[in-house]
Structure formats: structure tokens, C-alpha cells
CHARMM internal coordinates of N, CA and C (Angstrom, degrees):
IC EDIT
DIST 1 N 1 CA 1.4415
DIST 1 CA 1 C 1.5257
ANGL 1 N 1 CA 1 C 108.94
DIST 1 C 2 N 1.3177
ANGL 1 CA 1 C 2 N 114.84
DIHE 1 N 1 CA 1 C 2 N 145.15
DIST 2 N 2 CA 1.4535
ANGL 1 C 2 N 2 CA 120.38
DIHE 1 CA 1 C 2 N 2 CA 175.64
DIST 2 CA 2 C 1.5266
ANGL 2 N 2 CA 2 C 109.01
DIHE 1 C 2 N 2 CA 2 C -120.15
DIST 2 C 3 N 1.3115
ANGL 2 CA 2 C 3 N 115.93
DIHE 2 N 2 CA 2 C 3 N 142.42
DIST 3 N 3 CA 1.4597
ANGL 2 C 3 N 3 CA 121.82
DIHE 2 CA 2 C 3 N 3 CA 178.54
DIST 3 CA 3 C 1.5279
ANGL 3 N 3 CA 3 C 108.51
DIHE 2 C 3 N 3 CA 3 C -113.46
DIST 3 C 4 N 1.3198
ANGL 3 CA 3 C 4 N 115.47
DIHE 3 N 3 CA 3 C 4 N 139.79
DIST 4 N 4 CA 1.4562
ANGL 3 C 4 N 4 CA 121.92
DIHE 3 CA 3 C 4 N 4 CA 175.96
DIST 4 CA 4 C 1.5218
ANGL 4 N 4 CA 4 C 109.07
DIHE 3 C 4 N 4 CA 4 C -115.74
DIST 4 C 5 N 1.3229
ANGL 4 CA 4 C 5 N 116.26
DIHE 4 N 4 CA 4 C 5 N 136.99
DIST 5 N 5 CA 1.4543
ANGL 4 C 5 N 5 CA 122.01
DIHE 4 CA 4 C 5 N 5 CA 174.51
DIST 5 CA 5 C 1.5163
ANGL 5 N 5 CA 5 C 108.68
DIHE 4 C 5 N 5 CA 5 C -99.17
DIST 5 C 6 N 1.3143
ANGL 5 CA 5 C 6 N 115.92
DIHE 5 N 5 CA 5 C 6 N 134.31
DIST 6 N 6 CA 1.4605
ANGL 5 C 6 N 6 CA 121.99
DIHE 5 CA 5 C 6 N 6 CA 172.28
DIST 6 CA 6 C 1.5284
ANGL 6 N 6 CA 6 C 104.98
DIHE 5 C 6 N 6 CA 6 C -111.45
DIST 6 C 7 N 1.3145
ANGL 6 CA 6 C 7 N 114.88
DIHE 6 N 6 CA 6 C 7 N 78.87
DIST 7 N 7 CA 1.4572
ANGL 6 C 7 N 7 CA 121.75
DIHE 6 CA 6 C 7 N 7 CA -171.03
DIST 7 CA 7 C 1.5279
ANGL 7 N 7 CA 7 C 114.73
DIHE 6 C 7 N 7 CA 7 C -55.99
DIST 7 C 8 N 1.3418
ANGL 7 CA 7 C 8 N 120.26
DIHE 7 N 7 CA 7 C 8 N -35.41
DIST 8 N 8 CA 1.4642
ANGL 7 C 8 N 8 CA 118.81
DIHE 7 CA 7 C 8 N 8 CA 178.46
DIST 8 CA 8 C 1.5405
ANGL 8 N 8 CA 8 C 113.20
DIHE 7 C 8 N 8 CA 8 C -63.23
DIST 8 C 9 N 1.3219
ANGL 8 CA 8 C 9 N 117.08
DIHE 8 N 8 CA 8 C 9 N -21.64
DIST 9 N 9 CA 1.4714
ANGL 8 C 9 N 9 CA 120.74
DIHE 8 CA 8 C 9 N 9 CA 179.59
DIST 9 CA 9 C 1.5267
ANGL 9 N 9 CA 9 C 112.76
DIHE 8 C 9 N 9 CA 9 C -82.55
DIST 9 C 10 N 1.3145
ANGL 9 CA 9 C 10 N 118.07
DIHE 9 N 9 CA 9 C 10 N -16.26
DIST 10 N 10 CA 1.4662
ANGL 9 C 10 N 10 CA 121.99
DIHE 9 CA 9 C 10 N 10 CA -173.13
DIST 10 CA 10 C 1.5292
ANGL 10 N 10 CA 10 C 111.47
DIHE 9 C 10 N 10 CA 10 C -67.79
DIST 10 C 11 N 1.3378
ANGL 10 CA 10 C 11 N 115.46
DIHE 10 N 10 CA 10 C 11 N 132.54
DIST 11 N 11 CA 1.4643
ANGL 10 C 11 N 11 CA 121.54
DIHE 10 CA 10 C 11 N 11 CA 175.66
DIST 11 CA 11 C 1.5330
ANGL 11 N 11 CA 11 C 111.12
DIHE 10 C 11 N 11 CA 11 C -112.36
DIST 11 C 12 N 1.3138
ANGL 11 CA 11 C 12 N 116.60
DIHE 11 N 11 CA 11 C 12 N 11.63
DIST 12 N 12 CA 1.4690
ANGL 11 C 12 N 12 CA 122.89
DIHE 11 CA 11 C 12 N 12 CA 176.87
DIST 12 CA 12 C 1.5213
ANGL 12 N 12 CA 12 C 112.61
DIHE 11 C 12 N 12 CA 12 C 56.71
DIST 12 C 13 N 1.3275
ANGL 12 CA 12 C 13 N 116.71
DIHE 12 N 12 CA 12 C 13 N 44.74
DIST 13 N 13 CA 1.4656
ANGL 12 C 13 N 13 CA 120.34
DIHE 12 CA 12 C 13 N 13 CA -179.28
DIST 13 CA 13 C 1.5265
ANGL 13 N 13 CA 13 C 112.45
DIHE 12 C 13 N 13 CA 13 C -75.56
DIST 13 C 14 N 1.3420
ANGL 13 CA 13 C 14 N 117.49
DIHE 13 N 13 CA 13 C 14 N -22.65
DIST 14 N 14 CA 1.4559
ANGL 13 C 14 N 14 CA 121.00
DIHE 13 CA 13 C 14 N 14 CA 175.93
DIST 14 CA 14 C 1.5113
ANGL 14 N 14 CA 14 C 115.82
DIHE 13 C 14 N 14 CA 14 C 95.54
DIST 14 C 15 N 1.3262
ANGL 14 CA 14 C 15 N 118.25
DIHE 14 N 14 CA 14 C 15 N -7.22
DIST 15 N 15 CA 1.4692
ANGL 14 C 15 N 15 CA 120.09
DIHE 14 CA 14 C 15 N 15 CA -177.62
DIST 15 CA 15 C 1.5218
ANGL 15 N 15 CA 15 C 113.18
DIHE 14 C 15 N 15 CA 15 C -62.08
DIST 15 C 16 N 1.3155
ANGL 15 CA 15 C 16 N 117.75
DIHE 15 N 15 CA 15 C 16 N -43.56
DIST 16 N 16 CA 1.4675
ANGL 15 C 16 N 16 CA 119.05
DIHE 15 CA 15 C 16 N 16 CA -175.17
DIST 16 CA 16 C 1.5270
ANGL 16 N 16 CA 16 C 111.26
DIHE 15 C 16 N 16 CA 16 C -63.19
DIST 16 C 17 N 1.3105
ANGL 16 CA 16 C 17 N 117.13
DIHE 16 N 16 CA 16 C 17 N -43.04
DIST 17 N 17 CA 1.4622
ANGL 16 C 17 N 17 CA 119.40
DIHE 16 CA 16 C 17 N 17 CA 179.88
DIST 17 CA 17 C 1.5292
ANGL 17 N 17 CA 17 C 111.07
DIHE 16 C 17 N 17 CA 17 C -70.08
DIST 17 C 18 N 1.3032
ANGL 17 CA 17 C 18 N 117.09
DIHE 17 N 17 CA 17 C 18 N -32.96
DIST 18 N 18 CA 1.4599
ANGL 17 C 18 N 18 CA 120.75
DIHE 17 CA 17 C 18 N 18 CA 177.59
DIST 18 CA 18 C 1.5213
ANGL 18 N 18 CA 18 C 110.90
DIHE 17 C 18 N 18 CA 18 C -67.00
DIST 18 C 19 N 1.3286
ANGL 18 CA 18 C 19 N 116.64
DIHE 18 N 18 CA 18 C 19 N -42.10
DIST 19 N 19 CA 1.4631
ANGL 18 C 19 N 19 CA 121.52
DIHE 18 CA 18 C 19 N 19 CA -176.82
DIST 19 CA 19 C 1.5215
ANGL 19 N 19 CA 19 C 113.54
DIHE 18 C 19 N 19 CA 19 C -82.87
DIST 19 C 20 N 1.3212
ANGL 19 CA 19 C 20 N 117.26
DIHE 19 N 19 CA 19 C 20 N -30.27
DIST 20 N 20 CA 1.4762
ANGL 19 C 20 N 20 CA 120.72
DIHE 19 CA 19 C 20 N 20 CA -177.35
DIST 20 CA 20 C 1.5344
ANGL 20 N 20 CA 20 C 109.33
DIHE 19 C 20 N 20 CA 20 C -138.43
DIST 20 C 21 N 1.3330
ANGL 20 CA 20 C 21 N 117.64
DIHE 20 N 20 CA 20 C 21 N 67.26
DIST 21 N 21 CA 1.4652
ANGL 20 C 21 N 21 CA 121.08
DIHE 20 CA 20 C 21 N 21 CA -175.73
DIST 21 CA 21 C 1.5293
ANGL 21 N 21 CA 21 C 114.66
DIHE 20 C 21 N 21 CA 21 C -67.01
DIST 21 C 22 N 1.3149
ANGL 21 CA 21 C 22 N 117.62
DIHE 21 N 21 CA 21 C 22 N -17.19
DIST 22 N 22 CA 1.4616
ANGL 21 C 22 N 22 CA 120.24
DIHE 21 CA 21 C 22 N 22 CA 178.71
DIST 22 CA 22 C 1.5290
ANGL 22 N 22 CA 22 C 111.34
DIHE 21 C 22 N 22 CA 22 C -86.18
DIST 22 C 23 N 1.3361
ANGL 22 CA 22 C 23 N 116.93
DIHE 22 N 22 CA 22 C 23 N -2.99
DIST 23 N 23 CA 1.4565
ANGL 22 C 23 N 23 CA 121.73
DIHE 22 CA 22 C 23 N 23 CA -178.27
DIST 23 CA 23 C 1.5233
ANGL 23 N 23 CA 23 C 112.52
DIHE 22 C 23 N 23 CA 23 C -118.00
DIST 23 C 24 N 1.3279
ANGL 23 CA 23 C 24 N 117.25
DIHE 23 N 23 CA 23 C 24 N -41.79
DIST 24 N 24 CA 1.4648
ANGL 23 C 24 N 24 CA 120.39
DIHE 23 CA 23 C 24 N 24 CA -171.82
DIST 24 CA 24 C 1.5247
ANGL 24 N 24 CA 24 C 112.91
DIHE 23 C 24 N 24 CA 24 C -110.88
DIST 24 C 25 N 1.3192
ANGL 24 CA 24 C 25 N 114.01
DIHE 24 N 24 CA 24 C 25 N 150.22
DIST 25 N 25 CA 1.4589
ANGL 24 C 25 N 25 CA 122.93
DIHE 24 CA 24 C 25 N 25 CA 176.40
DIST 25 CA 25 C 1.5279
ANGL 25 N 25 CA 25 C 106.20
DIHE 24 C 25 N 25 CA 25 C -144.70
DIST 25 C 26 N 1.3299
ANGL 25 CA 25 C 26 N 116.40
DIHE 25 N 25 CA 25 C 26 N -175.14
DIST 26 N 26 CA 1.4615
ANGL 25 C 26 N 26 CA 121.41
DIHE 25 CA 25 C 26 N 26 CA 177.70
DIST 26 CA 26 C 1.5168
ANGL 26 N 26 CA 26 C 109.07
DIHE 25 C 26 N 26 CA 26 C -130.66
DIST 26 C 27 N 1.3346
ANGL 26 CA 26 C 27 N 115.36
DIHE 26 N 26 CA 26 C 27 N 146.52
DIST 27 N 27 CA 1.4623
ANGL 26 C 27 N 27 CA 119.68
DIHE 26 CA 26 C 27 N 27 CA 177.40
DIST 27 CA 27 C 1.5277
ANGL 27 N 27 CA 27 C 109.37
DIHE 26 C 27 N 27 CA 27 C -82.06
DIST 27 C 28 N 1.3131
ANGL 27 CA 27 C 28 N 116.90
DIHE 27 N 27 CA 27 C 28 N -174.29
DIST 28 N 28 CA 1.4617
ANGL 27 C 28 N 28 CA 121.73
DIHE 27 CA 27 C 28 N 28 CA -177.15
DIST 28 CA 28 C 1.5324
ANGL 28 N 28 CA 28 C 113.05
DIHE 27 C 28 N 28 CA 28 C -64.12
DIST 28 C 29 N 1.3206
ANGL 28 CA 28 C 29 N 116.24
DIHE 28 N 28 CA 28 C 29 N -21.03
DIST 29 N 29 CA 1.4659
ANGL 28 C 29 N 29 CA 121.06
DIHE 28 CA 28 C 29 N 29 CA 178.68
DIST 29 CA 29 C 1.5291
ANGL 29 N 29 CA 29 C 111.99
DIHE 28 C 29 N 29 CA 29 C -94.42
DIST 29 C 30 N 1.3224
ANGL 29 CA 29 C 30 N 116.89
DIHE 29 N 29 CA 29 C 30 N 1.55
DIST 30 N 30 CA 1.4588
ANGL 29 C 30 N 30 CA 120.86
DIHE 29 CA 29 C 30 N 30 CA 179.20
DIST 30 CA 30 C 1.5128
ANGL 30 N 30 CA 30 C 114.74
DIHE 29 C 30 N 30 CA 30 C 84.20
DIST 30 C 31 N 1.3280
ANGL 30 CA 30 C 31 N 117.42
DIHE 30 N 30 CA 30 C 31 N 15.02
DIST 31 N 31 CA 1.4612
ANGL 30 C 31 N 31 CA 122.04
DIHE 30 CA 30 C 31 N 31 CA -179.31
DIST 31 CA 31 C 1.5262
ANGL 31 N 31 CA 31 C 109.40
DIHE 30 C 31 N 31 CA 31 C -96.57
DIST 31 C 32 N 1.3329
ANGL 31 CA 31 C 32 N 115.24
DIHE 31 N 31 CA 31 C 32 N 141.44
DIST 32 N 32 CA 1.4618
ANGL 31 C 32 N 32 CA 121.17
DIHE 31 CA 31 C 32 N 32 CA -176.29
DIST 32 CA 32 C 1.5274
ANGL 32 N 32 CA 32 C 112.12
DIHE 31 C 32 N 32 CA 32 C -58.52
DIST 32 C 33 N 1.3311
ANGL 32 CA 32 C 33 N 114.50
DIHE 32 N 32 CA 32 C 33 N 142.58
DIST 33 N 33 CA 1.4594
ANGL 32 C 33 N 33 CA 122.80
DIHE 32 CA 32 C 33 N 33 CA 171.34
DIST 33 CA 33 C 1.5235
ANGL 33 N 33 CA 33 C 106.59
DIHE 32 C 33 N 33 CA 33 C -149.69
DIST 33 C 34 N 1.3052
ANGL 33 CA 33 C 34 N 116.22
DIHE 33 N 33 CA 33 C 34 N 168.50
DIST 34 N 34 CA 1.4576
ANGL 33 C 34 N 34 CA 119.68
DIHE 33 CA 33 C 34 N 34 CA 176.51
DIST 34 CA 34 C 1.5257
ANGL 34 N 34 CA 34 C 108.99
DIHE 33 C 34 N 34 CA 34 C -79.58
DIST 34 C 35 N 1.3040
ANGL 34 CA 34 C 35 N 115.94
DIHE 34 N 34 CA 34 C 35 N 141.85
DIST 35 N 35 CA 1.4573
ANGL 34 C 35 N 35 CA 122.45
DIHE 34 CA 34 C 35 N 35 CA 179.84
DIST 35 CA 35 C 1.5203
ANGL 35 N 35 CA 35 C 110.51
DIHE 34 C 35 N 35 CA 35 C -59.50
DIST 35 C 36 N 1.3171
ANGL 35 CA 35 C 36 N 116.49
DIHE 35 N 35 CA 35 C 36 N 132.85
DIST 36 N 36 CA 1.4698
ANGL 35 C 36 N 36 CA 123.68
DIHE 35 CA 35 C 36 N 36 CA 175.09
DIST 36 CA 36 C 1.5240
ANGL 36 N 36 CA 36 C 114.32
DIHE 35 C 36 N 36 CA 36 C 59.50
DIST 36 C 37 N 1.3399
ANGL 36 CA 36 C 37 N 116.63
DIHE 36 N 36 CA 36 C 37 N 35.13
DIST 37 N 37 CA 1.4666
ANGL 36 C 37 N 37 CA 120.29
DIHE 36 CA 36 C 37 N 37 CA 175.54
DIST 37 CA 37 C 1.5200
ANGL 37 N 37 CA 37 C 108.82
DIHE 36 C 37 N 37 CA 37 C -132.71
DIST 37 C 38 N 1.3127
ANGL 37 CA 37 C 38 N 115.49
DIHE 37 N 37 CA 37 C 38 N 167.98
DIST 38 N 38 CA 1.4662
ANGL 37 C 38 N 38 CA 120.33
DIHE 37 CA 37 C 38 N 38 CA 173.96
DIST 38 CA 38 C 1.5249
ANGL 38 N 38 CA 38 C 108.37
DIHE 37 C 38 N 38 CA 38 C -65.96
DIST 38 C 39 N 1.3036
ANGL 38 CA 38 C 39 N 116.51
DIHE 38 N 38 CA 38 C 39 N 142.24
DIST 39 N 39 CA 1.4544
ANGL 38 C 39 N 39 CA 121.19
DIHE 38 CA 38 C 39 N 39 CA -174.07
DIST 39 CA 39 C 1.5205
ANGL 39 N 39 CA 39 C 113.73
DIHE 38 C 39 N 39 CA 39 C -64.52
DIST 39 C 40 N 1.3224
ANGL 39 CA 39 C 40 N 118.99
DIHE 39 N 39 CA 39 C 40 N -23.57
DIST 40 N 40 CA 1.4589
ANGL 39 C 40 N 40 CA 120.63
DIHE 39 CA 39 C 40 N 40 CA -178.11
DIST 40 CA 40 C 1.5316
ANGL 40 N 40 CA 40 C 112.87
DIHE 39 C 40 N 40 CA 40 C -79.39
DIST 40 C 41 N 1.3243
ANGL 40 CA 40 C 41 N 118.27
DIHE 40 N 40 CA 40 C 41 N -8.05
DIST 41 N 41 CA 1.4666
ANGL 40 C 41 N 41 CA 121.08
DIHE 40 CA 40 C 41 N 41 CA 178.49
DIST 41 CA 41 C 1.5204
ANGL 41 N 41 CA 41 C 108.80
DIHE 40 C 41 N 41 CA 41 C -72.44
DIST 41 C 42 N 1.3388
ANGL 41 CA 41 C 42 N 116.33
DIHE 41 N 41 CA 41 C 42 N 125.81
DIST 42 N 42 CA 1.4614
ANGL 41 C 42 N 42 CA 120.16
DIHE 41 CA 41 C 42 N 42 CA -177.25
DIST 42 CA 42 C 1.5253
ANGL 42 N 42 CA 42 C 113.81
DIHE 41 C 42 N 42 CA 42 C -114.99
DIST 42 C 43 N 1.3236
ANGL 42 CA 42 C 43 N 117.78
DIHE 42 N 42 CA 42 C 43 N -5.12
DIST 43 N 43 CA 1.4739
ANGL 42 C 43 N 43 CA 122.40
DIHE 42 CA 42 C 43 N 43 CA 177.86
DIST 43 CA 43 C 1.5201
ANGL 43 N 43 CA 43 C 108.66
DIHE 42 C 43 N 43 CA 43 C -130.33
DIST 43 C 44 N 1.3204
ANGL 43 CA 43 C 44 N 115.48
DIHE 43 N 43 CA 43 C 44 N 140.15
DIST 44 N 44 CA 1.4636
ANGL 43 C 44 N 44 CA 118.99
DIHE 43 CA 43 C 44 N 44 CA 176.84
DIST 44 CA 44 C 1.5202
ANGL 44 N 44 CA 44 C 109.65
DIHE 43 C 44 N 44 CA 44 C -153.06
DIST 44 C 45 N 1.3183
ANGL 44 CA 44 C 45 N 115.55
DIHE 44 N 44 CA 44 C 45 N 139.38
DIST 45 N 45 CA 1.4596
ANGL 44 C 45 N 45 CA 120.44
DIHE 44 CA 44 C 45 N 45 CA 172.15
DIST 45 CA 45 C 1.5205
ANGL 45 N 45 CA 45 C 108.12
DIHE 44 C 45 N 45 CA 45 C -73.18
DIST 45 C 46 N 1.3125
ANGL 45 CA 45 C 46 N 115.72
DIHE 45 N 45 CA 45 C 46 N 138.22
DIST 46 N 46 CA 1.4602
ANGL 45 C 46 N 46 CA 121.74
DIHE 45 CA 45 C 46 N 46 CA -177.25
DIST 46 CA 46 C 1.5217
ANGL 46 N 46 CA 46 C 108.85
DIHE 45 C 46 N 46 CA 46 C -102.07
DIST 46 C 47 N 1.3102
ANGL 46 CA 46 C 47 N 115.66
DIHE 46 N 46 CA 46 C 47 N 133.07
DIST 47 N 47 CA 1.4577
ANGL 46 C 47 N 47 CA 120.42
DIHE 46 CA 46 C 47 N 47 CA 177.62
DIST 47 CA 47 C 1.5265
ANGL 47 N 47 CA 47 C 109.87
DIHE 46 C 47 N 47 CA 47 C -63.43
DIST 47 C 48 N 1.3331
ANGL 47 CA 47 C 48 N 117.57
DIHE 47 N 47 CA 47 C 48 N 142.75
DIST 48 N 48 CA 1.4712
ANGL 47 C 48 N 48 CA 120.14
DIHE 47 CA 47 C 48 N 48 CA -178.34
DIST 48 CA 48 C 1.5242
ANGL 48 N 48 CA 48 C 113.77
DIHE 47 C 48 N 48 CA 48 C -53.18
DIST 48 C 49 N 1.3253
ANGL 48 CA 48 C 49 N 117.87
DIHE 48 N 48 CA 48 C 49 N -37.69
DIST 49 N 49 CA 1.4592
ANGL 48 C 49 N 49 CA 120.22
DIHE 48 CA 48 C 49 N 49 CA -178.19
DIST 49 CA 49 C 1.5362
ANGL 49 N 49 CA 49 C 112.46
DIHE 48 C 49 N 49 CA 49 C -71.75
DIST 49 C 50 N 1.3219
ANGL 49 CA 49 C 50 N 117.93
DIHE 49 N 49 CA 49 C 50 N -12.25
DIST 50 N 50 CA 1.4676
ANGL 49 C 50 N 50 CA 121.62
DIHE 49 CA 49 C 50 N 50 CA 178.73
DIST 50 CA 50 C 1.5330
ANGL 50 N 50 CA 50 C 113.15
DIHE 49 C 50 N 50 CA 50 C -105.02
DIST 50 C 51 N 1.3337
ANGL 50 CA 50 C 51 N 116.96
DIHE 50 N 50 CA 50 C 51 N -6.42
DIST 51 N 51 CA 1.4597
ANGL 50 C 51 N 51 CA 120.03
DIHE 50 CA 50 C 51 N 51 CA -175.23
DIST 51 CA 51 C 1.5231
ANGL 51 N 51 CA 51 C 113.23
DIHE 50 C 51 N 51 CA 51 C -57.35
DIST 51 C 52 N 1.2974
ANGL 51 CA 51 C 52 N 118.16
DIHE 51 N 51 CA 51 C 52 N -43.73
DIST 52 N 52 CA 1.4723
ANGL 51 C 52 N 52 CA 120.98
DIHE 51 CA 51 C 52 N 52 CA -178.42
DIST 52 CA 52 C 1.5273
ANGL 52 N 52 CA 52 C 111.09
DIHE 51 C 52 N 52 CA 52 C -59.96
DIST 52 C 53 N 1.3179
ANGL 52 CA 52 C 53 N 116.92
DIHE 52 N 52 CA 52 C 53 N -44.31
DIST 53 N 53 CA 1.4645
ANGL 52 C 53 N 53 CA 120.75
DIHE 52 CA 52 C 53 N 53 CA 179.64
DIST 53 CA 53 C 1.5237
ANGL 53 N 53 CA 53 C 111.39
DIHE 52 C 53 N 53 CA 53 C -66.71
DIST 53 C 54 N 1.3145
ANGL 53 CA 53 C 54 N 117.34
DIHE 53 N 53 CA 53 C 54 N -41.15
DIST 54 N 54 CA 1.4604
ANGL 53 C 54 N 54 CA 121.06
DIHE 53 CA 53 C 54 N 54 CA -179.52
DIST 54 CA 54 C 1.5292
ANGL 54 N 54 CA 54 C 110.35
DIHE 53 C 54 N 54 CA 54 C -67.46
DIST 54 C 55 N 1.3067
ANGL 54 CA 54 C 55 N 117.71
DIHE 54 N 54 CA 54 C 55 N -40.78
DIST 55 N 55 CA 1.4654
ANGL 54 C 55 N 55 CA 120.49
DIHE 54 CA 54 C 55 N 55 CA 177.17
DIST 55 CA 55 C 1.5264
ANGL 55 N 55 CA 55 C 110.34
DIHE 54 C 55 N 55 CA 55 C -61.61
DIST 55 C 56 N 1.3107
ANGL 55 CA 55 C 56 N 117.28
DIHE 55 N 55 CA 55 C 56 N -40.67
DIST 56 N 56 CA 1.4707
ANGL 55 C 56 N 56 CA 120.66
DIHE 55 CA 55 C 56 N 56 CA 176.87
DIST 56 CA 56 C 1.5269
ANGL 56 N 56 CA 56 C 110.33
DIHE 55 C 56 N 56 CA 56 C -61.26
DIST 56 C 57 N 1.3193
ANGL 56 CA 56 C 57 N 117.12
DIHE 56 N 56 CA 56 C 57 N -42.04
DIST 57 N 57 CA 1.4626
ANGL 56 C 57 N 57 CA 120.97
DIHE 56 CA 56 C 57 N 57 CA 178.76
DIST 57 CA 57 C 1.5251
ANGL 57 N 57 CA 57 C 111.27
DIHE 56 C 57 N 57 CA 57 C -65.22
DIST 57 C 58 N 1.3167
ANGL 57 CA 57 C 58 N 116.84
DIHE 57 N 57 CA 57 C 58 N -41.88
DIST 58 N 58 CA 1.4678
ANGL 57 C 58 N 58 CA 121.25
DIHE 57 CA 57 C 58 N 58 CA 178.80
DIST 58 CA 58 C 1.5269
ANGL 58 N 58 CA 58 C 110.01
DIHE 57 C 58 N 58 CA 58 C -61.02
DIST 58 C 59 N 1.3100
ANGL 58 CA 58 C 59 N 116.72
DIHE 58 N 58 CA 58 C 59 N -46.18
DIST 59 N 59 CA 1.4681
ANGL 58 C 59 N 59 CA 120.76
DIHE 58 CA 58 C 59 N 59 CA -177.89
DIST 59 CA 59 C 1.5207
ANGL 59 N 59 CA 59 C 112.31
DIHE 58 C 59 N 59 CA 59 C -65.20
DIST 59 C 60 N 1.3204
ANGL 59 CA 59 C 60 N 117.76
DIHE 59 N 59 CA 59 C 60 N -31.38
DIST 60 N 60 CA 1.4678
ANGL 59 C 60 N 60 CA 120.93
DIHE 59 CA 59 C 60 N 60 CA -175.17
DIST 60 CA 60 C 1.5240
ANGL 60 N 60 CA 60 C 113.88
DIHE 59 C 60 N 60 CA 60 C -96.64
DIST 60 C 61 N 1.3082
ANGL 60 CA 60 C 61 N 118.37
DIHE 60 N 60 CA 60 C 61 N -6.85
DIST 61 N 61 CA 1.4593
ANGL 60 C 61 N 61 CA 120.53
DIHE 60 CA 60 C 61 N 61 CA 179.70
DIST 61 CA 61 C 1.5337
ANGL 61 N 61 CA 61 C 109.14
DIHE 60 C 61 N 61 CA 61 C -63.33
DIST 61 C 62 N 1.3338
ANGL 61 CA 61 C 62 N 117.67
DIHE 61 N 61 CA 61 C 62 N 119.65
DIST 62 N 62 CA 1.4618
ANGL 61 C 62 N 62 CA 120.16
DIHE 61 CA 61 C 62 N 62 CA -174.69
DIST 62 CA 62 C 1.5302
ANGL 62 N 62 CA 62 C 114.91
DIHE 61 C 62 N 62 CA 62 C -72.51
DIST 62 C 63 N 1.3349
ANGL 62 CA 62 C 63 N 117.30
DIHE 62 N 62 CA 62 C 63 N -15.04
DIST 63 N 63 CA 1.4676
ANGL 62 C 63 N 63 CA 119.93
DIHE 62 CA 62 C 63 N 63 CA -175.89
DIST 63 CA 63 C 1.5296
ANGL 63 N 63 CA 63 C 113.45
DIHE 62 C 63 N 63 CA 63 C -119.33
DIST 63 C 64 N 1.3178
ANGL 63 CA 63 C 64 N 116.97
DIHE 63 N 63 CA 63 C 64 N 8.51
DIST 64 N 64 CA 1.4632
ANGL 63 C 64 N 64 CA 122.68
DIHE 63 CA 63 C 64 N 64 CA -177.82
DIST 64 CA 64 C 1.5412
ANGL 64 N 64 CA 64 C 111.78
DIHE 63 C 64 N 64 CA 64 C 56.26
DIST 64 C 65 N 1.3307
ANGL 64 CA 64 C 65 N 115.15
DIHE 64 N 64 CA 64 C 65 N 42.09
DIST 65 N 65 CA 1.4576
ANGL 64 C 65 N 65 CA 120.61
DIHE 64 CA 64 C 65 N 65 CA 175.69
DIST 65 CA 65 C 1.5180
ANGL 65 N 65 CA 65 C 111.82
DIHE 64 C 65 N 65 CA 65 C -80.83
DIST 65 C 66 N 1.3460
ANGL 65 CA 65 C 66 N 117.31
DIHE 65 N 65 CA 65 C 66 N -8.63
DIST 66 N 66 CA 1.4601
ANGL 65 C 66 N 66 CA 123.46
DIHE 65 CA 65 C 66 N 66 CA 178.50
DIST 66 CA 66 C 1.5143
ANGL 66 N 66 CA 66 C 108.02
DIHE 65 C 66 N 66 CA 66 C -122.74
DIST 66 C 67 N 1.3135
ANGL 66 CA 66 C 67 N 116.39
DIHE 66 N 66 CA 66 C 67 N 133.94
DIST 67 N 67 CA 1.4656
ANGL 66 C 67 N 67 CA 121.40
DIHE 66 CA 66 C 67 N 67 CA 179.68
DIST 67 CA 67 C 1.5214
ANGL 67 N 67 CA 67 C 109.73
DIHE 66 C 67 N 67 CA 67 C -133.20
DIST 67 C 68 N 1.3245
ANGL 67 CA 67 C 68 N 116.28
DIHE 67 N 67 CA 67 C 68 N 144.83
DIST 68 N 68 CA 1.4647
ANGL 67 C 68 N 68 CA 121.44
DIHE 67 CA 67 C 68 N 68 CA 173.47
DIST 68 CA 68 C 1.5105
ANGL 68 N 68 CA 68 C 107.65
DIHE 67 C 68 N 68 CA 68 C -91.16
DIST 68 C 69 N 1.3192
ANGL 68 CA 68 C 69 N 115.63
DIHE 68 N 68 CA 68 C 69 N 137.98
DIST 69 N 69 CA 1.4705
ANGL 68 C 69 N 69 CA 121.08
DIHE 68 CA 68 C 69 N 69 CA 178.01
DIST 69 CA 69 C 1.5056
ANGL 69 N 69 CA 69 C 109.10
DIHE 68 C 69 N 69 CA 69 C -120.67
END
COOR INIT
IC SEED 1 N 1 CA 1 C
IC BUILD
């Protein structure tokens, strides 16, 4: 599975990091990014053991800042 970030949609609500802390983080402005990656990266393959958490985050994101690809 691949996840896409739509960073302009992010309102920094914190759900994605709460639900999938091994995948998501926030930059200095509070906008979602992938954990331990450059902030400009908007696509990342998700490890199988993290897919369930990432899918939960995608489904609960109030602004559709996270997409499954």
C-alpha cells in the first residue's frame, strides 16, 4: 500500500500521528509529514505491519489530507 499526503489540506488535528505514530509526524509548522523523511516527500510505501493503523488514520482524517494509493 502507498499513502499520499495532501499537505495543503492538513489542519494539524493530530489524529494521524495518534493513530499511526510509526508513520506520521509533523513539521515545524504543524503540518503532517512522514516520520523520519524530508518534509517535501508526499508519497510513501507503508509497511504491512503499519497498514491497519494508516488506513484508520486515512478514514478519520477530517480534511482528506491522507490518501491511500
